[in-house]
N, CA, C and O atoms as a GROMACS GRO file, in nm:
protein
  556
    1MET      N    1  22.413  -8.913   1.100
    1MET     CA    2  22.437  -8.973   1.230
    1MET      C    3  22.431  -8.865   1.338
    1MET      O    4  22.479  -8.754   1.318
    2LEU      N    5  22.372  -8.899   1.451
    2LEU     CA    6  22.355  -8.808   1.563
    2LEU      C    7  22.487  -8.786   1.636
    2LEU      O    8  22.559  -8.882   1.664
    3ASP      N    9  22.519  -8.661   1.666
    3ASP     CA   10  22.642  -8.628   1.738
    3ASP      C   11  22.614  -8.636   1.888
    3ASP      O   12  22.550  -8.548   1.945
    4ILE      N   13  22.664  -8.742   1.951
    4ILE     CA   14  22.640  -8.764   2.093
    4ILE      C   15  22.696  -8.651   2.177
    4ILE      O   16  22.634  -8.610   2.275
    5ARG      N   17  22.812  -8.600   2.141
    5ARG     CA   18  22.876  -8.493   2.219
    5ARG      C   19  22.799  -8.362   2.213
    5ARG      O   20  22.814  -8.278   2.301
    6ALA      N   21  22.718  -8.344   2.111
    6ALA     CA   22  22.636  -8.223   2.102
    6ALA      C   23  22.516  -8.230   2.197
    6ALA      O   24  22.461  -8.127   2.234
    7GLN      N   25  22.476  -8.350   2.236
    7GLN     CA   26  22.359  -8.367   2.322
    7GLN      C   27  22.397  -8.386   2.469
    7GLN      O   28  22.323  -8.343   2.559
    8LEU      N   29  22.511  -8.449   2.494
    8LEU     CA   30  22.553  -8.479   2.631
    8LEU      C   31  22.674  -8.397   2.672
    8LEU      O   32  22.764  -8.375   2.591
    9PRO      N   33  22.677  -8.350   2.796
    9PRO     CA   34  22.795  -8.278   2.843
    9PRO      C   35  22.908  -8.372   2.885
    9PRO      O   36  23.020  -8.326   2.910
   10HIS      N   37  22.882  -8.502   2.894
   10HIS     CA   38  22.981  -8.599   2.937
   10HIS      C   39  23.095  -8.610   2.835
   10HIS      O   40  23.075  -8.593   2.715
   11ARG      N   41  23.213  -8.639   2.886
   11ARG     CA   42  23.331  -8.663   2.802
   11ARG      C   43  23.405  -8.783   2.857
   11ARG      O   44  23.390  -8.818   2.974
   12PRO      N   45  23.488  -8.848   2.773
   12PRO     CA   46  23.563  -8.964   2.822
   12PRO      C   47  23.643  -8.927   2.945
   12PRO      O   48  23.696  -8.816   2.952
   13PRO      N   49  23.654  -9.016   3.040
   13PRO     CA   50  23.611  -9.156   3.033
   13PRO      C   51  23.467  -9.180   3.077
   13PRO      O   52  23.426  -9.295   3.091
   14PHE      N   53  23.388  -9.073   3.099
   14PHE     CA   54  23.253  -9.095   3.149
   14PHE      C   55  23.145  -9.083   3.042
   14PHE      O   56  23.026  -9.092   3.075
   15LEU      N   57  23.181  -9.064   2.919
   15LEU     CA   58  23.085  -9.071   2.809
   15LEU      C   59  23.071  -9.218   2.775
   15LEU      O   60  23.165  -9.279   2.723
   16LEU      N   61  22.956  -9.276   2.804
   16LEU     CA   62  22.942  -9.421   2.798
   16LEU      C   63  22.864  -9.473   2.678
   16LEU      O   64  22.848  -9.594   2.665
   17LEU      N   65  22.817  -9.387   2.592
   17LEU     CA   66  22.744  -9.431   2.473
   17LEU      C   67  22.833  -9.422   2.350
   17LEU      O   68  22.910  -9.327   2.336
   18ASP      N   69  22.822  -9.520   2.263
   18ASP     CA   70  22.898  -9.516   2.137
   18ASP      C   71  22.817  -9.452   2.025
   18ASP      O   72  22.870  -9.375   1.945
   19ARG      N   73  22.688  -9.484   2.019
   19ARG     CA   74  22.603  -9.424   1.916
   19ARG      C   75  22.456  -9.443   1.950
   19ARG      O   76  22.420  -9.530   2.029
   20VAL      N   77  22.374  -9.361   1.889
   20VAL     CA   78  22.229  -9.372   1.902
   20VAL      C   79  22.178  -9.440   1.776
   20VAL      O   80  22.200  -9.390   1.665
   21LEU      N   81  22.110  -9.552   1.793
   21LEU     CA   82  22.063  -9.631   1.679
   21LEU      C   83  21.927  -9.584   1.630
   21LEU      O   84  21.903  -9.575   1.509
   22GLU      N   85  21.837  -9.553   1.724
   22GLU     CA   86  21.702  -9.508   1.691
   22GLU      C   87  21.664  -9.397   1.787
   22GLU      O   88  21.703  -9.397   1.903
   23ARG      N   89  21.586  -9.301   1.736
   23ARG     CA   90  21.545  -9.191   1.822
   23ARG      C   91  21.411  -9.135   1.775
   23ARG      O   92  21.398  -9.088   1.662
   24GLU      N   93  21.313  -9.140   1.863
   24GLU     CA   94  21.185  -9.074   1.845
   24GLU      C   95  21.168  -8.987   1.969
   24GLU      O   96  21.123  -9.036   2.072
   25PRO      N   97  21.203  -8.856   1.961
   25PRO     CA   98  21.195  -8.770   2.080
   25PRO      C   99  21.060  -8.782   2.150
   25PRO      O  100  20.954  -8.774   2.087
   26GLY      N  101  21.066  -8.801   2.280
   26GLY     CA  102  20.946  -8.814   2.360
   26GLY      C  103  20.881  -8.950   2.356
   26GLY      O  104  20.782  -8.973   2.425
   27VAL      N  105  20.936  -9.042   2.275
   27VAL     CA  106  20.875  -9.175   2.259
   27VAL      C  107  20.971  -9.287   2.296
   27VAL      O  108  20.938  -9.372   2.379
   28ARG      N  109  21.089  -9.288   2.234
   28ARG     CA  110  21.180  -9.401   2.253
   28ARG      C  111  21.318  -9.366   2.200
   28ARG      O  112  21.332  -9.293   2.102
   29VAL      N  113  21.420  -9.421   2.266
   29VAL     CA  114  21.558  -9.410   2.221
   29VAL      C  115  21.622  -9.546   2.234
   29VAL      O  116  21.602  -9.616   2.333
   30VAL      N  117  21.699  -9.583   2.132
   30VAL     CA  118  21.780  -9.705   2.138
   30VAL      C  119  21.924  -9.663   2.110
   30VAL      O  120  21.954  -9.606   2.006
   31ALA      N  121  22.012  -9.692   2.205
   31ALA     CA  122  22.153  -9.655   2.193
   31ALA      C  123  22.238  -9.782   2.204
   31ALA      O  124  22.189  -9.890   2.236
   32GLU      N  125  22.368  -9.764   2.177
   32GLU     CA  126  22.460  -9.878   2.177
   32GLU      C  127  22.589  -9.844   2.252
   32GLU      O  128  22.639  -9.732   2.245
   33LYS      N  129  22.639  -9.943   2.321
   33LYS     CA  130  22.771  -9.935   2.384
   33LYS      C  131  22.839 -10.069   2.360
   33LYS      O  132  22.785 -10.174   2.396
   34VAL      N  133  22.957 -10.066   2.299
   34VAL     CA  134  23.037 -10.186   2.282
   34VAL      C  135  23.140 -10.186   2.394
   34VAL      O  136  23.223 -10.095   2.404
   35VAL      N  137  23.135 -10.288   2.478
   35VAL     CA  138  23.226 -10.298   2.592
   35VAL      C  139  23.360 -10.349   2.542
   35VAL      O  140  23.368 -10.452   2.474
   36THR      N  141  23.467 -10.276   2.577
   36THR     CA  142  23.602 -10.318   2.537
   36THR      C  143  23.689 -10.334   2.661
   36THR      O  144  23.658 -10.280   2.767
   37TYR      N  145  23.798 -10.408   2.646
   37TYR     CA  146  23.892 -10.423   2.757
   37TYR      C  147  23.952 -10.288   2.797
   37TYR      O  148  24.003 -10.274   2.908
   38GLY      N  149  23.947 -10.189   2.709
   38GLY     CA  150  24.001 -10.057   2.738
   38GLY      C  151  23.911  -9.970   2.824
   38GLY      O  152  23.954  -9.864   2.869
   39ASP      N  153  23.787 -10.012   2.848
   39ASP     CA  154  23.697  -9.932   2.930
   39ASP      C  155  23.752  -9.922   3.072
   39ASP      O  156  23.779 -10.025   3.134
   40PRO      N  157  23.770  -9.800   3.124
   40PRO     CA  158  23.837  -9.780   3.253
   40PRO      C  159  23.773  -9.853   3.370
   40PRO      O  160  23.844  -9.897   3.461
   41PHE      N  161  23.642  -9.867   3.370
   41PHE     CA  162  23.575  -9.931   3.483
   41PHE      C  163  23.601 -10.080   3.492
   41PHE      O  164  23.568 -10.142   3.593
   42LEU      N  165  23.659 -10.139   3.387
   42LEU     CA  166  23.688 -10.284   3.391
   42LEU      C  167  23.820 -10.316   3.459
   42LEU      O  168  23.842 -10.430   3.500
   43ARG      N  169  23.908 -10.218   3.471
   43ARG     CA  170  24.042 -10.245   3.526
   43ARG      C  171  24.040 -10.308   3.664
   43ARG      O  172  24.123 -10.393   3.695
   44GLY      N  173  23.946 -10.268   3.746
   44GLY     CA  174  23.944 -10.323   3.881
   44GLY      C  175  23.819 -10.402   3.912
   44GLY      O  176  23.795 -10.437   4.027
   45HIS      N  177  23.739 -10.431   3.811
   45HIS     CA  178  23.609 -10.496   3.835
   45HIS      C  179  23.585 -10.608   3.736
   45HIS      O  180  23.510 -10.584   3.642
   46PHE      N  181  23.634 -10.715   3.745
   46PHE     CA  182  23.733 -10.772   3.838
   46PHE      C  183  23.852 -10.814   3.754
   46PHE      O  184  23.832 -10.862   3.642
   47PRO      N  185  23.975 -10.800   3.802
   47PRO     CA  186  24.093 -10.824   3.718
   47PRO      C  187  24.097 -10.963   3.654
   47PRO      O  188  24.142 -10.977   3.540
   48ASP      N  189  24.053 -11.065   3.726
   48ASP     CA  190  24.057 -11.201   3.671
   48ASP      C  191  23.939 -11.234   3.581
   48ASP      O  192  23.949 -11.325   3.498
   49ARG      N  193  23.830 -11.163   3.595
   49ARG     CA  194  23.710 -11.186   3.512
   49ARG      C  195  23.635 -11.054   3.501
   49ARG      O  196  23.535 -11.033   3.570
   50PRO      N  197  23.682 -10.964   3.413
   50PRO     CA  198  23.622 -10.831   3.405
   50PRO      C  199  23.475 -10.837   3.362
   50PRO      O  200  23.438 -10.911   3.271
   51LEU      N  201  23.393 -10.757   3.432
   51LEU     CA  202  23.254 -10.742   3.394
   51LEU      C  203  23.210 -10.600   3.425
   51LEU      O  204  23.268 -10.532   3.510
   52VAL      N  205  23.106 -10.555   3.356
   52VAL     CA  206  23.058 -10.418   3.369
   52VAL      C  207  22.983 -10.405   3.502
   52VAL      O  208  22.889 -10.481   3.526
   53PRO      N  209  23.022 -10.310   3.587
   53PRO     CA  210  22.948 -10.289   3.712
   53PRO      C  211  22.803 -10.249   3.682
   53PRO      O  212  22.776 -10.176   3.587
   54GLY      N  213  22.711 -10.297   3.763
   54GLY     CA  214  22.569 -10.266   3.744
   54GLY      C  215  22.542 -10.118   3.744
   54GLY      O  216  22.458 -10.070   3.667
   55VAL      N  217  22.611 -10.043   3.828
   55VAL     CA  218  22.589  -9.899   3.835
   55VAL      C  219  22.625  -9.832   3.702
   55VAL      O  220  22.567  -9.730   3.667
   56MET      N  221  22.720  -9.888   3.629
   56MET     CA  222  22.755  -9.832   3.498
   56MET      C  223  22.645  -9.861   3.395
   56MET      O  224  22.620  -9.778   3.308
   57LEU      N  225  22.580  -9.976   3.406
   57LEU     CA  226  22.466 -10.004   3.317
   57LEU      C  227  22.354  -9.903   3.340
   57LEU      O  228  22.292  -9.856   3.245
   58VAL      N  229  22.329  -9.870   3.466
   58VAL     CA  230  22.226  -9.771   3.498
   58VAL      C  231  22.266  -9.633   3.447
   58VAL      O  232  22.182  -9.560   3.395
   59GLU      N  233  22.393  -9.596   3.460
   59GLU     CA  234  22.440  -9.467   3.408
   59GLU      C  235  22.426  -9.462   3.255
   59GLU      O  236  22.391  -9.358   3.200
   60MET      N  237  22.453  -9.573   3.188
   60MET     CA  238  22.434  -9.577   3.042
   60MET      C  239  22.289  -9.549   3.006
   60MET      O  240  22.261  -9.476   2.911
   61LEU      N  241  22.195  -9.607   3.082
   61LEU     CA  242  22.054  -9.581   3.056
   61LEU      C  243  22.020  -9.434   3.081
   61LEU      O  244  21.943  -9.375   3.005
   62ALA      N  245  22.076  -9.376   3.186
   62ALA     CA  246  22.051  -9.234   3.215
   62ALA      C  247  22.104  -9.146   3.102
   62ALA      O  248  22.038  -9.050   3.063
   63GLN      N  249  22.222  -9.179   3.049
   63GLN     CA  250  22.275  -9.100   2.937
   63GLN      C  251  22.189  -9.117   2.813
   63GLN      O  252  22.166  -9.020   2.740
   64ALA      N  253  22.141  -9.237   2.788
   64ALA     CA  254  22.053  -9.259   2.672
   64ALA      C  255  21.922  -9.181   2.689
   64ALA      O  256  21.866  -9.133   2.590
   65ALA      N  257  21.874  -9.168   2.813
   65ALA     CA  258  21.749  -9.097   2.838
   65ALA      C  259  21.758  -8.949   2.799
   65ALA      O  260  21.656  -8.887   2.770
   66ALA      N  261  21.877  -8.893   2.796
   66ALA     CA  262  21.893  -8.753   2.754
   66ALA      C  263  21.848  -8.732   2.610
   66ALA      O  264  21.811  -8.621   2.572
   67PHE      N  265  21.849  -8.838   2.530
   67PHE     CA  266  21.810  -8.827   2.389
   67PHE      C  267  21.659  -8.835   2.369
   67PHE      O  268  21.611  -8.826   2.256
   68LEU      N  269  21.584  -8.853   2.478
   68LEU     CA  270  21.439  -8.848   2.468
   68LEU      C  271  21.390  -8.706   2.442
   68LEU      O  272  21.281  -8.686   2.388
   69GLU      N  273  21.472  -8.609   2.480
   69GLU     CA  274  21.437  -8.469   2.460
   69GLU      C  275  21.452  -8.430   2.313
   69GLU      O  276  21.536  -8.486   2.242
   70ALA      N  277  21.371  -8.338   2.268
   70ALA     CA  278  21.378  -8.294   2.129
   70ALA      C  279  21.498  -8.206   2.102
   70ALA      O  280  21.553  -8.207   1.991
   71GLU      N  281  21.541  -8.129   2.202
   71GLU     CA  282  21.653  -8.036   2.185
   71GLU      C  283  21.771  -8.078   2.271
   71GLU      O  284  21.751  -8.145   2.372
   72PRO      N  285  21.893  -8.042   2.232
   72PRO     CA  286  22.010  -8.072   2.315
   72PRO      C  287  21.996  -8.012   2.455
   72PRO      O  288  21.932  -7.909   2.474
   73LEU      N  289  22.057  -8.079   2.551
   73LEU     CA  290  22.042  -8.041   2.691
   73LEU      C  291  22.162  -7.966   2.747
   73LEU      O  292  22.169  -7.946   2.868
   74LEU      N  293  22.256  -7.924   2.663
   74LEU     CA  294  22.379  -7.865   2.714
   74LEU      C  295  22.356  -7.736   2.792
   74LEU      O  296  22.434  -7.704   2.881
   75ASP      N  297  22.249  -7.661   2.760
   75ASP     CA  298  22.224  -7.538   2.834
   75ASP      C  299  22.152  -7.563   2.965
   75ASP      O  300  22.147  -7.475   3.051
   76ARG      N  301  22.096  -7.680   2.983
   76ARG     CA  302  22.026  -7.717   3.107
   76ARG      C  303  22.066  -7.859   3.142
   76ARG      O  304  22.015  -7.954   3.083
   77PRO      N  305  22.157  -7.876   3.238
   77PRO     CA  306  22.204  -8.010   3.271
   77PRO      C  307  22.092  -8.097   3.330
   77PRO      O  308  22.002  -8.047   3.397
   78VAL      N  309  22.099  -8.225   3.303
   78VAL     CA  310  22.005  -8.321   3.358
   78VAL      C  311  22.081  -8.413   3.451
   78VAL      O  312  22.187  -8.466   3.417
   79PHE      N  313  22.026  -8.430   3.570
   79PHE     CA  314  22.092  -8.510   3.672
   79PHE      C  315  22.008  -8.634   3.704
   79PHE      O  316  21.885  -8.630   3.700
   80LEU      N  317  22.076  -8.742   3.734
   80LEU     CA  318  22.009  -8.861   3.782
   80LEU      C  319  21.971  -8.834   3.927
   80LEU      O  320  22.057  -8.828   4.014
   81ALA      N  321  21.842  -8.818   3.953
   81ALA     CA  322  21.794  -8.780   4.086
   81ALA      C  323  21.764  -8.902   4.172
   81ALA      O  324  21.781  -8.898   4.294
   82GLN      N  325  21.720  -9.010   4.108
   82GLN     CA  326  21.683  -9.128   4.186
   82GLN      C  327  21.678  -9.250   4.095
   82GLN      O  328  21.634  -9.243   3.981
   83ILE      N  329  21.724  -9.360   4.149
   83ILE     CA  330  21.705  -9.490   4.084
   83ILE      C  331  21.587  -9.552   4.156
   83ILE      O  332  21.599  -9.597   4.271
   84LEU      N  333  21.474  -9.555   4.089
   84LEU     CA  334  21.351  -9.602   4.152
   84LEU      C  335  21.348  -9.754   4.162
   84LEU      O  336  21.295  -9.809   4.259
   85ASP      N  337  21.403  -9.820   4.065
   85ASP     CA  338  21.402  -9.965   4.064
   85ASP      C  339  21.505 -10.011   3.962
   85ASP      O  340  21.500  -9.971   3.846
   86ALA      N  341  21.596 -10.093   4.004
   86ALA     CA  342  21.695 -10.150   3.911
   86ALA      C  343  21.706 -10.299   3.939
   86ALA      O  344  21.716 -10.342   4.054
   87ARG      N  345  21.704 -10.375   3.834
   87ARG     CA  346  21.715 -10.521   3.844
   87ARG      C  347  21.826 -10.566   3.752
   87ARG      O  348  21.832 -10.527   3.635
   88PHE      N  349  21.914 -10.648   3.804
   88PHE     CA  350  22.028 -10.698   3.728
   88PHE      C  351  22.009 -10.847   3.706
   88PHE      O  352  22.005 -10.926   3.801
   89LYS      N  353  21.996 -10.885   3.579
   89LYS     CA  354  21.962 -11.023   3.545
   89LYS      C  355  22.082 -11.106   3.501
   89LYS      O  356  22.088 -11.226   3.526
   90ALA      N  357  22.178 -11.040   3.435
   90ALA     CA  358  22.295 -11.111   3.383
   90ALA      C  359  22.408 -11.011   3.365
   90ALA      O  360  22.383 -10.893   3.345
   91PRO      N  361  22.534 -11.057   3.371
   91PRO     CA  362  22.647 -10.964   3.357
   91PRO      C  363  22.678 -10.930   3.211
   91PRO      O  364  22.638 -11.001   3.119
   92ALA      N  365  22.749 -10.819   3.194
   92ALA     CA  366  22.801 -10.777   3.064
   92ALA      C  367  22.953 -10.787   3.070
   92ALA      O  368  23.014 -10.751   3.171
   93PHE      N  369  23.014 -10.836   2.962
   93PHE     CA  370  23.157 -10.862   2.957
   93PHE      C  371  23.223 -10.787   2.841
   93PHE      O  372  23.153 -10.741   2.750
   94PRO      N  373  23.356 -10.774   2.843
   94PRO     CA  374  23.425 -10.716   2.728
   94PRO      C  375  23.389 -10.794   2.601
   94PRO      O  376  23.383 -10.917   2.600
   95GLY      N  377  23.366 -10.718   2.495
   95GLY     CA  378  23.326 -10.778   2.368
   95GLY      C  379  23.176 -10.774   2.346
   95GLY      O  380  23.129 -10.794   2.234
   96ASP      N  381  23.100 -10.750   2.452
   96ASP     CA  382  22.954 -10.745   2.439
   96ASP      C  383  22.911 -10.614   2.372
   96ASP      O  384  22.967 -10.508   2.399
   97ARG      N  385  22.813 -10.625   2.286
   97ARG     CA  386  22.749 -10.508   2.224
   97ARG      C  387  22.617 -10.488   2.298
   97ARG      O  388  22.523 -10.566   2.282
   98LEU      N  389  22.611 -10.383   2.378
   98LEU     CA  390  22.494 -10.358   2.461
   98LEU      C  391  22.395 -10.270   2.386
   98LEU      O  392  22.433 -10.170   2.326
   99GLU      N  393  22.270 -10.309   2.391
   99GLU     CA  394  22.163 -10.229   2.333
   99GLU      C  395  22.082 -10.171   2.449
   99GLU      O  396  22.029 -10.244   2.532
  100LEU      N  397  22.074 -10.038   2.454
  100LEU     CA  398  22.007  -9.966   2.562
  100LEU      C  399  21.879  -9.905   2.507
  100LEU      O  400  21.884  -9.820   2.418
  101SER      N  401  21.768  -9.947   2.559
  101SER     CA  402  21.640  -9.898   2.512
  101SER      C  403  21.574  -9.821   2.627
  101SER      O  404  21.563  -9.872   2.738
  102VAL      N  405  21.530  -9.697   2.599
  102VAL     CA  406  21.473  -9.610   2.702
  102VAL      C  407  21.342  -9.549   2.651
  102VAL      O  408  21.332  -9.507   2.536
  103ARG      N  409  21.243  -9.546   2.740
  103ARG     CA  410  21.114  -9.484   2.713
  103ARG      C  411  21.084  -9.382   2.822
  103ARG      O  412  21.122  -9.403   2.937
  104PRO      N  413  21.016  -9.273   2.790
  104PRO     CA  414  20.983  -9.175   2.894
  104PRO      C  415  20.865  -9.221   2.979
  104PRO      O  416  20.778  -9.295   2.933
  105GLY      N  417  20.866  -9.176   3.101
  105GLY     CA  418  20.752  -9.194   3.190
  105GLY      C  419  20.691  -9.059   3.217
  105GLY      O  420  20.727  -8.960   3.151
  106PRO      N  421  20.600  -9.052   3.312
  106PRO     CA  422  20.538  -8.922   3.342
  106PRO      C  423  20.639  -8.822   3.397
  106PRO      O  424  20.737  -8.860   3.461
  107GLY      N  425  20.614  -8.697   3.371
  107GLY     CA  426  20.700  -8.591   3.420
  107GLY      C  427  20.619  -8.485   3.492
  107GLY      O  428  20.499  -8.471   3.470
  108PHE      N  429  20.685  -8.411   3.579
  108PHE     CA  430  20.621  -8.303   3.650
  108PHE      C  431  20.729  -8.204   3.692
  108PHE      O  432  20.838  -8.242   3.734
  109ALA      N  433  20.696  -8.076   3.678
  109ALA     CA  434  20.792  -7.967   3.707
  109ALA      C  435  20.922  -7.994   3.632
  109ALA      O  436  20.921  -8.011   3.510
  110ARG      N  437  21.033  -7.998   3.703
  110ARG     CA  438  21.163  -8.023   3.640
  110ARG      C  439  21.204  -8.169   3.651
  110ARG      O  440  21.321  -8.202   3.627
  111LEU      N  441  21.113  -8.255   3.685
  111LEU     CA  442  21.143  -8.396   3.701
  111LEU      C  443  21.074  -8.478   3.592
  111LEU      O  444  20.964  -8.444   3.548
  112ARG      N  445  21.140  -8.584   3.550
  112ARG     CA  446  21.076  -8.677   3.458
  112ARG      C  447  21.126  -8.817   3.486
  112ARG      O  448  21.239  -8.838   3.530
  113ARG      N  449  21.041  -8.910   3.459
  113ARG     CA  450  21.076  -9.050   3.478
  113ARG      C  451  21.116  -9.109   3.344
  113ARG      O  452  21.076  -9.061   3.237
  114ALA      N  453  21.197  -9.213   3.352
  114ALA     CA  454  21.234  -9.289   3.233
  114ALA      C  455  21.247  -9.435   3.273
  114ALA      O  456  21.288  -9.466   3.385
  115GLU      N  457  21.212  -9.522   3.182
  115GLU     CA  458  21.227  -9.666   3.203
  115GLU      C  459  21.315  -9.721   3.093
  115GLU      O  460  21.300  -9.684   2.976
  116GLY      N  461  21.406  -9.809   3.131
  116GLY     CA  462  21.496  -9.861   3.030
  116GLY      C  463  21.538 -10.004   3.058
  116GLY      O  464  21.516 -10.060   3.165
  117GLU      N  465  21.599 -10.060   2.955
  117GLU     CA  466  21.654 -10.194   2.968
  117GLU      C  467  21.781 -10.205   2.886
  117GLU      O  468  21.799 -10.137   2.785
  118VAL      N  469  21.869 -10.292   2.933
  118VAL     CA  470  21.994 -10.321   2.862
  118VAL      C  471  21.987 -10.466   2.817
  118VAL      O  472  21.958 -10.556   2.896
  119ARG      N  473  22.016 -10.487   2.688
  119ARG     CA  474  22.017 -10.622   2.632
  119ARG      C  475  22.147 -10.647   2.558
  119ARG      O  476  22.213 -10.554   2.512
  120CYS      N  477  22.183 -10.773   2.548
  120CYS     CA  478  22.298 -10.816   2.468
  120CYS      C  479  22.258 -10.944   2.396
  120CYS      O  480  22.228 -11.044   2.459
  121ASP      N  481  22.260 -10.940   2.265
  121ASP     CA  482  22.221 -11.056   2.184
  121ASP      C  483  22.085 -11.112   2.227
  121ASP      O  484  22.066 -11.234   2.232
  122GLY      N  485  21.992 -11.022   2.258
  122GLY     CA  486  21.859 -11.065   2.298
  122GLY      C  487  21.844 -11.099   2.445
  122GLY      O  488  21.731 -11.111   2.494
  123ARG      N  489  21.954 -11.116   2.517
  123ARG     CA  490  21.948 -11.147   2.661
  123ARG      C  491  21.923 -11.019   2.739
  123ARG      O  492  21.988 -10.918   2.715
  124LEU      N  493  21.830 -11.024   2.832
  124LEU     CA  494  21.802 -10.910   2.919
  124LEU      C  495  21.907 -10.908   3.030
  124LEU      O  496  21.919 -11.004   3.105
  125LEU      N  497  21.982 -10.797   3.039
  125LEU     CA  498  22.086 -10.784   3.141
  125LEU      C  499  22.040 -10.699   3.259
  125LEU      O  500  22.073 -10.729   3.374
  126CYS      N  501  21.964 -10.594   3.231
  126CYS     CA  502  21.929 -10.497   3.335
  126CYS      C  503  21.803 -10.422   3.296
  126CYS      O  504  21.781 -10.392   3.179
  127THR      N  505  21.720 -10.393   3.396
  127THR     CA  506  21.607 -10.302   3.378
  127THR      C  507  21.618 -10.196   3.488
  127THR      O  508  21.668 -10.224   3.597
  128ALA      N  509  21.570 -10.076   3.459
  128ALA     CA  510  21.575  -9.970   3.559
  128ALA      C  511  21.466  -9.867   3.532
  128ALA      O  512  21.432  -9.837   3.417
  129LYS      N  513  21.413  -9.813   3.642
  129LYS     CA  514  21.324  -9.698   3.638
  129LYS      C  515  21.399  -9.584   3.704
  129LYS      O  516  21.448  -9.598   3.816
  130LEU      N  517  21.409  -9.472   3.634
  130LEU     CA  518  21.492  -9.360   3.680
  130LEU      C  519  21.408  -9.234   3.695
  130LEU      O  520  21.307  -9.216   3.628
  131LEU      N  521  21.454  -9.149   3.784
  131LEU     CA  522  21.398  -9.015   3.797
  131LEU      C  523  21.510  -8.918   3.761
  131LEU      O  524  21.617  -8.920   3.822
  132LEU      N  525  21.483  -8.833   3.662
  132LEU     CA  526  21.583  -8.738   3.614
  132LEU      C  527  21.536  -8.597   3.648
  132LEU      O  528  21.417  -8.566   3.639
  133ALA      N  529  21.629  -8.512   3.687
  133ALA     CA  530  21.598  -8.374   3.724
  133ALA      C  531  21.672  -8.278   3.634
  133ALA      O  532  21.793  -8.292   3.614
  134ALA      N  533  21.601  -8.179   3.580
  134ALA     CA  534  21.664  -8.076   3.499
  134ALA      C  535  21.716  -7.967   3.592
  134ALA      O  536  21.644  -7.917   3.679
  135GLY      N  537  21.843  -7.932   3.573
  135GLY     CA  538  21.905  -7.826   3.653
  135GLY      C  539  21.872  -7.689   3.598
  135GLY      O  540  21.795  -7.676   3.503
  136GLU      N  541  21.929  -7.588   3.659
  136GLU     CA  542  21.913  -7.451   3.614
  136GLU      C  543  21.982  -7.432   3.479
  136GLU      O  544  22.085  -7.494   3.452
  137ALA      N  545  21.927  -7.348   3.395
  137ALA     CA  546  21.991  -7.317   3.267
  137ALA      C  547  22.125  -7.251   3.293
  137ALA      O  548  22.138  -7.169   3.384
  138ARG      N  549  22.223  -7.288   3.213
  138ARG     CA  550  22.356  -7.231   3.228
  138ARG      C  551  22.362  -7.093   3.165
  138ARG      O  552  22.299  -7.069   3.062
  139PRO      N  553  22.439  -7.001   3.226
  139PRO     CA  554  22.449  -6.865   3.170
  139PRO      C  555  22.524  -6.866   3.037
  139PRO      O  556  22.541  -6.760   2.976
   0.00000   0.00000   0.00000
């Protein structure tokens, strides 16, 4: 099993992936997040009917995109530089098992594009095109 913490610098409460289901570096990544009532972002969004904020779905896709690389990124941080296009089709709720699928797009210099989608039980919840930027290598 792939160690998510070895690939991502994120830590709870902002580590949003539970596991990577499939990985072909440079081709495709499929990751999973099971939404629970304990997820911090649900406390205020919304108390009477909690649902996952759309921006968190996009962040989950950005974190999954880090696994498109062949090597861990801890020595060179990757930042979400731009959300080129995001579409929200349906909400995600506590108890949902989210499947995050990400594919790489063209890259240039320290920038690369990624396209992804979030599904739950076959339902399309969100699609997004992202621009990711590699930072300076850490000393």
